ZATINU-365842 format. One line per 10 residues: number of its first residue (from 1); their letters; for each residue x, y, z of N, C-alpha, C. Coordinates in steps of 0.05 Angstrom, whole numbers. Layout:
% residues N
NUM	a	X,Y,Z,X,Y,Z,X,Y,Z  ...
***
This chain:
% residues 326
1	xxxxxxxxxx	-99,-1175,-289,-77,-1194,-290,-86,-1221,-301  -111,-1229,-293,-121,-1255,-302,-123,-1255,-332  -131,-1233,-344,-134,-1232,-373,-106,-1233,-387  -86,-1222,-374,-59,-1223,-385,-48,-1251,-385  -53,-1265,-363,-44,-1293,-361,-59,-1310,-381  -85,-1305,-384,-101,-1320,-404,-90,-1316,-432  -84,-1290,-438,-74,-1285,-465,-47,-1299,-470  -31,-1300,-450,-5,-1314,-452,-9,-1344,-458  -28,-1356,-443,-33,-1384,-447,-46,-1390,-474  -64,-1372,-483,-77,-1376,-509,-58,-1372,-532
11	xxxxxxxxxx	-37,-1356,-528,-17,-1351,-550,4,-1373,-552  3,-1392,-534,23,-1414,-535,9,-1440,-543  22,-1455,-560,12,-1481,-568,23,-1503,-550  42,-1496,-532,54,-1516,-515,50,-1508,-486  61,-1524,-467,59,-1517,-439,76,-1492,-433  67,-1476,-414,82,-1454,-404,87,-1459,-374  112,-1458,-367,119,-1464,-339,111,-1442,-320  106,-1450,-295,100,-1430,-275,122,-1410,-271  147,-1419,-275,170,-1401,-272,169,-1379,-294  161,-1387,-318,160,-1368,-340,139,-1347,-335
21	xxxxxxxxxx	116,-1356,-325,94,-1338,-319,102,-1319,-296  115,-1331,-277,124,-1316,-253,144,-1293,-261  162,-1299,-279,181,-1279,-288,168,-1258,-305  149,-1266,-322,135,-1247,-340,119,-1227,-324  105,-1236,-303,87,-1218,-289,96,-1211,-260  120,-1220,-253,131,-1214,-226,112,-1221,-204  104,-1246,-203,86,-1255,-182,95,-1283,-172  84,-1290,-149,91,-1316,-136,76,-1338,-150  86,-1363,-145,73,-1386,-156,44,-1389,-144  42,-1381,-118,15,-1383,-105,-5,-1364,-119
31	xxxxxxxxxx	5,-1340,-127,-13,-1321,-141,-21,-1332,-168  -2,-1344,-182,-7,-1356,-208,-29,-1378,-205  -26,-1394,-185,-45,-1416,-181,-73,-1405,-176  -74,-1383,-161,-101,-1371,-156,-114,-1362,-182  -99,-1349,-200,-110,-1340,-225,-117,-1364,-243  -101,-1385,-243,-107,-1409,-259,-133,-1421,-250  -137,-1423,-224,-162,-1434,-213,-186,-1416,-220  -182,-1390,-220,-203,-1372,-228,-211,-1375,-257  -191,-1380,-274,-197,-1385,-303,-212,-1411,-306  -204,-1431,-290,-219,-1456,-292,-248,-1453,-283
41	xxxxxxxxxx	-253,-1436,-263,-280,-1430,-255,-296,-1416,-277  -282,-1401,-294,-295,-1388,-317,-301,-1407,-340  -291,-1432,-338,-297,-1451,-358,-274,-1460,-376  -250,-1449,-371,-227,-1457,-386,-216,-1483,-376  -212,-1502,-394,-198,-1527,-386,-168,-1523,-389  -155,-1523,-366,-126,-1518,-365,-112,-1543,-353  -96,-1555,-369,-81,-1578,-360,-56,-1569,-344  -51,-1582,-322,-28,-1575,-305,-11,-1600,-302  15,-1599,-310,33,-1622,-309,59,-1613,-295  66,-1627,-274,91,-1620,-259,115,-1619,-278
51	xxxxxxxxxx	132,-1600,-274,156,-1595,-290,151,-1585,-319  125,-1585,-327,118,-1574,-353,104,-1547,-351  84,-1546,-333,69,-1522,-329,40,-1524,-337  30,-1504,-351,1,-1502,-356,-4,-1500,-386  -27,-1511,-395,-34,-1510,-423,-65,-1510,-425  -76,-1492,-441,-105,-1491,-446,-111,-1513,-465  -131,-1530,-458,-139,-1552,-476,-166,-1547,-489  -182,-1529,-478,-207,-1522,-491,-217,-1495,-480  -232,-1481,-497,-242,-1454,-490,-272,-1456,-485  -282,-1440,-466,-311,-1440,-460,-326,-1423,-480
61	xxxxxxxxxx	-352,-1429,-482,-370,-1413,-499,-381,-1390,-482  -364,-1370,-477,-372,-1347,-461,-364,-1322,-476  -377,-1299,-469,-374,-1275,-484,-357,-1253,-470  -336,-1262,-457,-318,-1243,-444,-301,-1229,-465  -288,-1207,-457,-270,-1194,-476,-248,-1212,-486  -237,-1229,-468,-216,-1247,-476,-224,-1266,-498  -249,-1274,-498,-259,-1293,-519,-269,-1279,-544  -279,-1254,-541,-289,-1239,-564,-267,-1224,-579  -247,-1216,-565,-226,-1199,-576,-213,-1209,-602  -209,-1235,-606,-197,-1245,-631,-214,-1238,-655
71	xxxxxxxxxx	-240,-1233,-651,-258,-1227,-673,-262,-1197,-677  -250,-1180,-660,-255,-1151,-660,-234,-1137,-678  -244,-1117,-693,-226,-1100,-708,-233,-1071,-702  -248,-1066,-681,-257,-1039,-674,-235,-1023,-660  -239,-997,-659,-222,-979,-644,-232,-974,-616  -259,-972,-613,-269,-965,-587,-295,-980,-579  -310,-988,-599,-334,-1003,-592,-327,-1032,-583  -335,-1039,-559,-330,-1065,-548,-302,-1070,-537  -286,-1049,-536,-259,-1053,-525,-259,-1054,-494  -282,-1046,-483,-286,-1050,-454,-312,-1065,-451
81	xxxxxxxxxx	-310,-1090,-443,-333,-1107,-439,-336,-1114,-409  -359,-1107,-398,-366,-1116,-371,-383,-1141,-374  -373,-1163,-364,-385,-1189,-369,-398,-1199,-343  -422,-1210,-346,-437,-1222,-323,-446,-1250,-331  -446,-1267,-311,-458,-1294,-315,-489,-1291,-315  -499,-1275,-297,-528,-1269,-296,-532,-1241,-286  -554,-1229,-295,-560,-1201,-288,-590,-1197,-292  -601,-1177,-278,-629,-1171,-283,-634,-1160,-311  -618,-1139,-318,-621,-1127,-345,-595,-1112,-352  -584,-1118,-376,-560,-1104,-384,-565,-1075,-389
91	xxxxxxxxxx	-589,-1068,-399,-596,-1039,-403,-596,-1025,-376  -608,-1037,-356,-609,-1025,-329,-581,-1021,-318  -564,-1040,-321,-536,-1038,-311,-521,-1016,-327  -525,-1015,-353,-512,-995,-369,-520,-967,-361  -545,-963,-354,-554,-936,-345,-542,-929,-318  -537,-948,-302,-526,-943,-275,-497,-933,-277  -483,-942,-297,-454,-936,-299,-447,-917,-322  -467,-909,-337,-461,-895,-363,-445,-869,-359  -450,-854,-338,-436,-829,-335,-406,-833,-330  -399,-856,-319,-371,-860,-311,-355,-877,-331
101	xxxxxxxxxx	-369,-887,-351,-355,-905,-371,-351,-891,-398  -331,-900,-412,-325,-889,-438,-345,-899,-459  -347,-883,-480,-365,-891,-502,-354,-917,-514  -373,-934,-521,-366,-959,-533,-365,-982,-513  -368,-976,-487,-369,-997,-467,-393,-1015,-471  -389,-1041,-469,-410,-1060,-473,-415,-1076,-447  -440,-1078,-439,-447,-1095,-417,-461,-1119,-429  -451,-1143,-421,-462,-1168,-433,-465,-1189,-412  -486,-1204,-414,-491,-1225,-394,-500,-1251,-407  -493,-1273,-395,-501,-1299,-406,-531,-1303,-401
111	xxxxxxxxxx	-542,-1288,-383,-571,-1291,-376,-582,-1265,-366  -607,-1259,-372,-621,-1236,-360,-646,-1247,-346  -651,-1238,-323,-675,-1246,-308,-698,-1227,-311  -692,-1203,-321,-713,-1183,-324,-708,-1166,-349  -702,-1180,-372,-697,-1165,-396,-722,-1153,-407  -719,-1130,-420,-742,-1115,-432,-737,-1109,-461  -759,-1110,-476,-759,-1102,-504,-773,-1074,-506  -779,-1066,-531,-793,-1041,-535,-820,-1042,-522  -829,-1018,-513,-856,-1014,-501,-859,-1031,-476  -837,-1037,-462,-839,-1051,-437,-844,-1081,-438
121	xxxxxxxxxx	-842,-1093,-462,-848,-1121,-465,-825,-1138,-452  -832,-1161,-441,-812,-1178,-428,-796,-1192,-450  -770,-1195,-446,-752,-1208,-465,-741,-1233,-452  -746,-1256,-464,-736,-1282,-453,-707,-1284,-460  -690,-1289,-439,-661,-1289,-442,-648,-1312,-428  -651,-1336,-437,-639,-1359,-423,-609,-1360,-424  -597,-1373,-405,-568,-1373,-401,-553,-1388,-424  -533,-1374,-435,-514,-1385,-453,-525,-1391,-481  -549,-1381,-487,-561,-1388,-513,-566,-1364,-531  -559,-1341,-521,-564,-1317,-537,-541,-1297,-534
131	xxxxxxxxxx	-546,-1273,-545,-529,-1250,-540,-547,-1229,-528  -541,-1223,-503,-557,-1203,-488,-538,-1181,-480  -539,-1158,-494,-519,-1138,-489,-530,-1110,-491  -516,-1091,-479,-523,-1063,-480,-497,-1047,-485  -500,-1027,-502,-477,-1011,-510,-480,-982,-500  -459,-970,-488,-460,-942,-480,-449,-924,-502  -465,-905,-510,-457,-887,-532,-461,-858,-522  -444,-840,-531,-445,-812,-523,-441,-794,-547  -459,-795,-566,-457,-778,-590,-463,-749,-584  -448,-731,-596,-454,-702,-592,-471,-693,-616
141	xxxxxxxxxx	-496,-702,-616,-514,-695,-637,-540,-685,-625  -558,-675,-641,-585,-666,-633,-600,-691,-622  -612,-689,-598,-627,-712,-587,-649,-722,-606  -659,-705,-623,-680,-713,-642,-670,-734,-661  -644,-737,-664,-632,-756,-684,-627,-783,-672  -630,-786,-646,-622,-810,-632,-637,-835,-642  -662,-832,-651,-677,-855,-660,-663,-869,-683  -646,-855,-697,-632,-867,-720,-612,-889,-711  -603,-887,-685,-584,-906,-675,-596,-934,-676  -622,-936,-672,-635,-963,-673,-631,-975,-701
151	xxxxxxxxxx	-633,-958,-722,-629,-968,-749,-600,-976,-753  -581,-962,-741,-553,-969,-743,-549,-997,-731  -562,-1002,-708,-560,-1028,-695,-572,-1050,-712  -595,-1045,-724,-608,-1065,-741,-591,-1071,-765  -580,-1050,-778,-563,-1054,-801,-537,-1070,-794  -526,-1064,-770,-502,-1078,-761,-507,-1108,-757  -530,-1114,-744,-536,-1142,-740,-541,-1157,-767  -555,-1143,-785,-560,-1155,-811,-533,-1161,-825  -515,-1142,-826,-489,-1146,-839,-472,-1167,-825  -474,-1168,-799,-458,-1188,-784,-468,-1216,-791
161	xxxxxxxxxx	-494,-1220,-793,-505,-1246,-802,-497,-1252,-830  -498,-1232,-847,-490,-1235,-875,-461,-1245,-877  -444,-1234,-859,-415,-1242,-859,-413,-1272,-853  -433,-1284,-840,-433,-1312,-833,-451,-1328,-852  -457,-1316,-874,-474,-1329,-895,-502,-1336,-885  -513,-1319,-868,-540,-1323,-857,-557,-1300,-868  -578,-1307,-882,-596,-1288,-894,-618,-1280,-874  -621,-1254,-871,-642,-1244,-853,-656,-1220,-866  -675,-1209,-852,-689,-1184,-861,-692,-1166,-837  -696,-1140,-843,-700,-1120,-822,-729,-1111,-821
171	xxxxxxxxxx	-741,-1115,-799,-769,-1105,-795,-767,-1078,-781  -770,-1057,-796,-767,-1030,-785,-784,-1027,-760  -773,-1014,-739,-746,-1002,-739,-725,-1019,-724  -734,-1041,-710,-716,-1052,-690,-714,-1082,-688  -726,-1096,-708,-726,-1125,-706,-711,-1137,-730  -698,-1160,-725,-686,-1176,-746,-701,-1202,-748  -707,-1210,-773,-723,-1234,-778,-708,-1253,-795  -713,-1279,-791,-704,-1300,-808,-729,-1317,-815  -734,-1321,-840,-758,-1336,-849,-783,-1324,-838  -784,-1297,-835,-808,-1284,-826,-812,-1285,-796
181	xxxxxxxxxx	-793,-1296,-781,-796,-1297,-752,-773,-1282,-738  -780,-1270,-716,-761,-1252,-701,-739,-1268,-688  -714,-1259,-692,-692,-1271,-677,-676,-1250,-661  -683,-1224,-666,-668,-1203,-653,-685,-1178,-649  -683,-1165,-626,-696,-1140,-620,-676,-1120,-609  -682,-1095,-614,-664,-1073,-606,-680,-1052,-590  -669,-1044,-568,-682,-1024,-551,-662,-1001,-546  -669,-977,-554,-652,-954,-551,-664,-935,-531  -649,-927,-511,-658,-908,-490,-638,-885,-488  -648,-862,-481,-631,-838,-480,-634,-822,-454
191	xxxxxxxxxx	-612,-810,-445,-613,-791,-423,-601,-765,-433  -617,-744,-432,-608,-718,-442,-618,-695,-426  -606,-672,-430,-614,-646,-418,-616,-626,-440  -640,-615,-444,-645,-596,-466,-634,-607,-492  -614,-595,-504,-603,-604,-529,-577,-620,-527  -571,-629,-502,-546,-643,-497,-552,-672,-489  -540,-691,-503,-543,-719,-496,-522,-727,-475  -531,-738,-453,-513,-748,-433,-503,-776,-441  -522,-793,-449,-514,-819,-459,-538,-832,-474  -532,-851,-490,-552,-868,-504,-544,-897,-498
201	xxxxxxxxxx	-564,-912,-490,-560,-941,-486,-575,-956,-508  -560,-972,-523,-572,-989,-543,-570,-1018,-534  -593,-1030,-528,-594,-1058,-520,-601,-1075,-544  -587,-1098,-546,-592,-1117,-567,-595,-1145,-555  -617,-1157,-562,-621,-1185,-553,-625,-1203,-578  -609,-1225,-579,-610,-1242,-602,-614,-1271,-593  -634,-1284,-604,-638,-1313,-600,-619,-1328,-618  -596,-1336,-606,-575,-1348,-623,-578,-1378,-623  -574,-1391,-601,-573,-1421,-600,-596,-1433,-585  -620,-1419,-586,-644,-1431,-575,-649,-1458,-589
211	xxxxxxxxxx	-658,-1478,-575,-670,-1501,-587,-700,-1496,-590  -713,-1513,-606,-742,-1509,-611,-757,-1507,-586  -750,-1525,-566,-765,-1525,-541,-760,-1501,-523  -740,-1485,-530,-735,-1461,-514,-754,-1438,-522  -767,-1440,-544,-785,-1419,-553,-813,-1425,-542  -825,-1406,-527,-851,-1410,-515,-872,-1416,-536  -892,-1432,-530,-913,-1440,-549,-927,-1416,-561  -932,-1395,-544,-947,-1372,-554,-930,-1354,-572  -904,-1360,-575,-887,-1344,-592,-877,-1359,-617  -883,-1385,-619,-872,-1401,-640,-880,-1392,-668
221	xxxxxxxxxx	-903,-1378,-671,-912,-1369,-697,-897,-1343,-706  -883,-1330,-687,-870,-1305,-694,-841,-1302,-684  -830,-1322,-671,-803,-1321,-661,-788,-1347,-667  -763,-1345,-672,-746,-1369,-676,-718,-1362,-666  -699,-1379,-672,-671,-1374,-665,-654,-1379,-690  -630,-1368,-690,-612,-1373,-713,-606,-1403,-715  -601,-1416,-693,-595,-1444,-693,-618,-1461,-706  -642,-1455,-698,-665,-1469,-708,-667,-1465,-739  -664,-1440,-747,-667,-1433,-775,-645,-1444,-793  -620,-1446,-781,-597,-1456,-797,-591,-1486,-792
231	xxxxxxxxxx	-605,-1497,-772,-601,-1525,-765,-572,-1531,-757  -560,-1513,-743,-532,-1517,-733,-526,-1497,-711  -507,-1504,-694,-498,-1487,-672,-483,-1463,-684  -487,-1440,-673,-475,-1415,-683,-453,-1406,-663  -431,-1396,-675,-409,-1386,-658,-417,-1358,-648  -424,-1357,-623,-434,-1332,-611,-412,-1311,-610  -387,-1320,-605,-365,-1301,-603,-359,-1287,-630  -360,-1303,-651,-356,-1292,-678,-379,-1273,-685  -403,-1280,-679,-426,-1263,-685,-425,-1237,-670  -418,-1238,-644,-416,-1214,-628,-394,-1195,-640
241	xxxxxxxxxx	-371,-1207,-645,-349,-1191,-657,-357,-1178,-683  -371,-1193,-700,-380,-1182,-725,-399,-1158,-721  -418,-1161,-702,-437,-1140,-697,-423,-1114,-688  -404,-1117,-669,-390,-1094,-659,-373,-1080,-681  -361,-1096,-698,-345,-1085,-720,-363,-1070,-739  -385,-1082,-747,-403,-1069,-766,-416,-1044,-754  -423,-1046,-728,-435,-1022,-716,-416,-999,-715  -391,-1003,-707,-372,-981,-706,-370,-967,-733  -368,-983,-754,-366,-972,-781,-389,-953,-788  -413,-962,-781,-437,-946,-787,-440,-922,-767
251	xxxxxxxxxx	-433,-927,-742,-437,-907,-721,-419,-882,-725  -395,-886,-734,-376,-864,-738,-388,-842,-756  -401,-850,-778,-413,-831,-795,-435,-816,-781  -451,-830,-765,-473,-817,-750,-461,-798,-729  -442,-807,-714,-430,-791,-693,-417,-765,-704  -405,-768,-728,-391,-745,-741,-411,-729,-758  -437,-735,-755,-458,-721,-769,-455,-720,-799  -445,-743,-809,-444,-747,-838,-469,-762,-847  -472,-767,-872,-495,-781,-882,-495,-810,-872  -519,-820,-865,-521,-848,-857,-535,-863,-880
261	xxxxxxxxxx	-530,-854,-904,-543,-867,-927,-537,-896,-930  -512,-905,-921,-506,-933,-922,-524,-949,-904  -529,-939,-880,-548,-952,-862,-575,-954,-874  -585,-931,-884,-612,-930,-896,-614,-950,-919  -593,-951,-935,-594,-969,-958,-596,-998,-949  -581,-1005,-928,-582,-1033,-918,-611,-1039,-908  -622,-1020,-892,-649,-1024,-881,-670,-1025,-903  -667,-1009,-923,-686,-1007,-945,-685,-1033,-963  -661,-1040,-971,-658,-1063,-990,-665,-1089,-977  -663,-1091,-951,-668,-1116,-937,-692,-1114,-918
271	xxxxxxxxxx	-711,-1097,-925,-735,-1092,-909,-755,-1115,-911  -766,-1122,-889,-788,-1142,-888,-815,-1129,-892  -816,-1102,-893,-842,-1088,-894,-848,-1075,-921  -827,-1064,-934,-832,-1048,-958,-847,-1064,-979  -869,-1052,-989,-886,-1065,-1009,-909,-1081,-997  -910,-1082,-970,-931,-1098,-957,-951,-1080,-943  -975,-1092,-939,-996,-1079,-923,-988,-1081,-893  -990,-1059,-879,-982,-1059,-851,-1003,-1046,-833  -1002,-1052,-808,-1018,-1039,-788,-1000,-1022,-770  -1005,-996,-768,-990,-978,-751,-1006,-974,-725
281	xxxxxxxxxx	-994,-984,-703,-1009,-983,-678,-996,-963,-659  -1011,-944,-650,-1002,-924,-631,-1023,-922,-609  -1015,-931,-585,-1033,-933,-562,-1058,-948,-571  -1081,-935,-570,-1107,-948,-577,-1114,-945,-606  -1098,-931,-621,-1105,-925,-649,-1090,-944,-668  -1105,-955,-687,-1093,-972,-708,-1101,-961,-735  -1080,-958,-752,-1085,-949,-780,-1073,-969,-799  -1085,-972,-822,-1076,-992,-841,-1066,-977,-866  -1044,-987,-877,-1033,-975,-901,-1013,-993,-914  -999,-983,-933,-978,-998,-948,-951,-984,-943
291	xxxxxxxxxx	-931,-1000,-935,-904,-990,-931,-891,-985,-958  -883,-961,-964,-872,-954,-990,-842,-952,-990  -830,-942,-968,-802,-936,-968,-792,-930,-940  -766,-928,-937,-753,-916,-914,-738,-892,-924  -745,-868,-913,-732,-844,-924,-705,-839,-912  -691,-818,-921,-664,-813,-912,-662,-805,-882  -685,-798,-870,-686,-793,-842,-691,-818,-825  -694,-840,-839,-699,-865,-825,-728,-870,-818  -746,-854,-829,-774,-857,-824,-787,-876,-844  -808,-890,-835,-822,-908,-853,-843,-892,-868
301	xxxxxxxxxx	-842,-894,-894,-861,-879,-911,-885,-898,-917  -909,-889,-908,-933,-906,-910,-955,-891,-925  -967,-905,-943,-992,-895,-956,-1016,-908,-943  -1031,-891,-929,-1054,-902,-914,-1078,-906,-932  -1099,-919,-921,-1122,-926,-936,-1136,-903,-949  -1134,-880,-936,-1147,-856,-947,-1131,-842,-968  -1108,-854,-976,-1091,-843,-997,-1070,-824,-987  -1071,-817,-961,-1051,-798,-950,-1025,-813,-946  -1003,-801,-955,-976,-812,-951,-963,-797,-928  -954,-812,-908,-941,-800,-884,-914,-814,-878
311	xxxxxxxxxx	-897,-798,-866,-871,-809,-856,-875,-816,-827  -873,-841,-820,-878,-851,-793,-852,-851,-777  -852,-838,-754,-830,-837,-736,-833,-860,-717  -811,-874,-711,-813,-899,-695,-825,-894,-668  -813,-877,-651,-824,-869,-625,-839,-891,-611  -863,-886,-602,-879,-905,-587,-900,-918,-604  -892,-930,-626,-911,-944,-644,-902,-973,-648  -920,-990,-657,-914,-1017,-665,-923,-1020,-694  -908,-1036,-709,-916,-1042,-736,-921,-1072,-739  -943,-1079,-751,-950,-1107,-755,-959,-1111,-784
321	xxxxxx	-955,-1136,-793,-967,-1143,-819,-997,-1143,-817  -1010,-1142,-840,-1039,-1140,-840,-1052,-1165,-827  -1039,-1188,-832,-1051,-1213,-822,-1033,-1228,-802  -1014,-1213,-790,-996,-1226,-771,-973,-1208,-764  -951,-1221,-755,-928,-1206,-746,-915,-1190,-768  -913,-1202,-792,-901,-1188,-815,-921,-1188,-838
***
């Protein structure tokens, strides 16, 4: 009901009387007042004038469905958003509820206290300055194909930034870079039985409006934020909506087991690795080679120092530049 009242207020440029709201939703003035106060607690500035009613004067920078919906053109991705002010991990929460929720459900929080990246690395997630979200997916495909979803996510973030005239690159398989520094990481986790997928959780963390001082000293050489790179505040709601729109477009082909050549093309043409010397790190083993391509299976094609050309599967590996992060 709160969201319905909010939508009514947002659709009006003038005051809406309590009587009008009461008739529309068949509720008492006291109930209306309770919802208005709840919206104020969420950060909405709502002016209240006797004999005139209520009017929204400013909107909060929060990532609720009510705030993101104007930017959405999806059919199912992001149409159910579970929003938190703070949470330990959106991926953890998504896994707890995945069996009971519809595909496309998004868990998003203004802050994570225990966010994780690939290979168990800690992910810094300060309040109100990023996009920290996890998406519940239930594709009926071979579990061996699930790693491709990470590339779908990377391509979607790239295209969403492009929609906002922000140039980035994709560091295969799961990072987005601006000016050679990381601004986004993607973590995909799966629950399956034999050849049947129960669910896939794709977590995306984006450093959107970090200030320079928000970036730890030991990460300044390899991490940045969109705000720092563009020297301006970024509309998080617009960016989130763009990502969900772009992802659904790419995901439908994957889910329907059609070619994902569009995704591969985006990742290939905007790769931060192709043509460069790279280190492929797996557990204690490090191999050096040159990244040649991303094949149609989404694997990184590498020519190693011994001349052997291999297709590298993302799995439990890390890719680094020969002399640094890229």
